[in-house]
N, C-alpha and C positions, 0 to 999 in steps of 0.2 A: 432437359439435360440434367442428370443427377451428378452432383459433385460429391464424391464419396470420401473425400479426405480434406479437411478444413478446420482450422483452429480459431473458430469463430465465437466459441463461449467466453463470456466476459470474466476476466480476472482469475482464470484457473491454471494457465500455463504461459508460454512465451507468445501466445497469440494476442487476441483482443484484450486491451487493458481493462476496459469497462463496457457497459451496456452501450454507451454512445458509439464506441468504435465497433462493436458487434453489429449494431444497426447500420453503420456506414458500410461495413463488409457485406451485409445482406443486400443493400442497394447496388453495390458494385457487382455482386453475384448475379443479380437480376439483369443488370445492364449487360453482362457477359453472355446471357442466355441460359443461365442456370434456373431450373424449374423446381428443384428440390435439393436438400443439403443433408448429408450425414455429418453430424458434428463429432469430430475425433479428436478430443483432447489427448495429451500425452499420458499414456500409462507408463511412466517411468520416473525415477527420482530426478529432481526433487519435487516434482509437480503433483504426483498422483495422490488424489484425495477423491475416492469414489462418491461419497455423499455430497461433497462440495460441487463436484462436477455435474451430478444430477440436478442440484439446486440451480446451478447456473443455466443449465439446459431448460429448466421450467421457467426461469426468469426470461430467457430469450424467447421462448415459445410464446410467452404471454404478451410480448410486445411485437411479435412478428406478423400480426394481422392475417393469421391463417396460412402463411407460407409454409409448406410441407417441410418439417424438419424431423430427422431421426437421430437417436442417440447412438453413438458408437465410441470406440476408442482406437488410438494408434498405439498398439501394445508392443513395447519393446521386448525383445527375447529375454534379456537377463531378468527384467521384472516378472515376466510370465513364470520363468523357472522359480523365482523366489516365492511367488504367490501360489503356484501349483496350477498345472493345466486343467486337470479334471475339476478341481474345486473352483477355479475362477473364470474358466472360459465362457460358462453360461452367462456371466455378468459383464463380460467384456466384448462380446460379439455384437454386431449391429442389432439393436432392440428390435425384437419381433421377427427376426431372421436367423439365418445361419452363417452369414458372412463375417469373416474374422480378419481384421487388417493387422498384419505383423510386420514389425520394423526390425531389421537386423542391423548388426554394428557395421558402420561404414568401413571400419579398419580390419574387419574379419578376413582371415586367410581362406584359401580354398579349403583346407582341412577343417575349418570351423563349420563349413557347410554340412558336414556329416552330422554334427549335432543339430543343426537346423532342421535337417531333413527328418531326423527322428521326432523332433517336436511337430513338424508338419504332419507326419504320418499319424501321430497320436491325436492331433486335432481332427484330422480327416476321419480317423476311426471313431471319433465321438460325433461325427456328423457335420462338421463345420467345412465351409468352403473358404479356403485360405487365399487371401489377397496379400501379395508382397509388396510393401510400400517402397516406391522409388528405387528399384534395383539399379538405376543408373549412377546412384551415388556409391555403391559398394565397390571397393577397390578391387576385390577378387573377380567381380564380374566385369569391371572395366578392363582387367588384363585378360580375362577369359570368358567371352560371352556364352560359351557352351554351358556354363553353370546356370545361366538364365534359362537356356533351353531345356536343361535338366529339370529345373523347377516346374516349367510348363508341362513337361511330359509326366510329372508327378501329379498334375492336376491343379497346380496352383495358377492364380491369375496374377499378372503383373500390372502394376499401377505406375505410370509415369507422373511425376510432379511437373507441372507445366512450366516452372521457372527454368527447366533445362534449356529453354530457348535463349536465355541469357547467361547460360553457363551453369546454372543451378546453385545450390547452397554452398557448395565448396569450389565453385568456379571451373570444374573440370567435367561437367555432366553432359554437355552438348554432343560431343562425339560418341560417347557410349550410348546415349539415347537413341541417336540416329542409327547406330548399328542394331539396336534391338527393334527399332521400328522397321528397319529394312529387312529384318528376319521375321516380321509379323509376330513378335512375341508378346507385345503389349495388349492387355484386354481393356484397360481403363487409362484415360487421362484425368487427372484430378488437379485442383488448384494447389493443395497443400497451403492455402492461404493463411498468413498470419497477420496481414495488413490489407486494407481495402485496395491499395494499388496492385497487389499480386494477381488480382482477377484479370488484369489486362493481359497477363501471360496465358491464361486459360482460353480467353477468346482468341488470341493469336494461335495457340497450339491447335485448337479445334479447327481453325480455319486452314492451318498448314497440313494437318493430317485428318481430313474430314472422314475418310473411311474408317481409320482407327477409332475415330471418336463416335461414329454413328451408334455404336452399341449404348452410349449414355443417353440417348434421346428416349423420352417416355411420353 
C-alpha cells in the first residue's frame, strides 16, 4: 500500500520534529500496512525550503533500511502561483513521475475554483496528473459536492486524508468525506500523517473503505 501524502521528513515543516520521530512514523506506517511512502512536505510559507527538504529526505532515506521512499511536495496553490507553474512544477511533482499533489485554500469560495481550474489545466497541459489533497476540508466542496465531481471530470484524482474518520483537521470533515465516498469520487486514501499516531486512522480508513483503498496496493 502506497501512502502518497505524509509529513514524515525530519524538521522541515509541522510534521516530524526530528529523525527519531520520522523513524517512529515509519514504524507506525509499516504497522498500518504501508509498503511505500511519498514524502510530501509543505510547499507553502513559512516552511518551504527546497534544498533543506531534499536534504531531510536523503537523511531519512539513509536510515530507512531500504524502505521505499519517494520525494514529493504538498503544493499550496498560492505558493505555486508565486513560484510559477512552468518554472517550478518539474521540481515539485513526485520525483521520477508526473503526479502533482495540489493543496487548495480550505476557505476558498466556489468562485475561487475558477482560478484553481485554470491552474489545473495548465499543469495537465504540461503533462502532470493532478491530485487534489483532502477536498473534504474545503468549505466550498462541503457546501457543494458537485465541485468535487467537476474536478474529477477534469481528470483530477481526489485524495482523502484518513483523519476524516475522527472529524479531520478542522473537526468538520467526516460528513463531507462520506458524501464524496458515497459518490465514488475519491481515488486515494492517504495518511497526511504528522505524528506516528496518525497512522491508526489510515489503517481504520482502509478497513472501512476497502474497495476505495484497493488502488493503493502495490
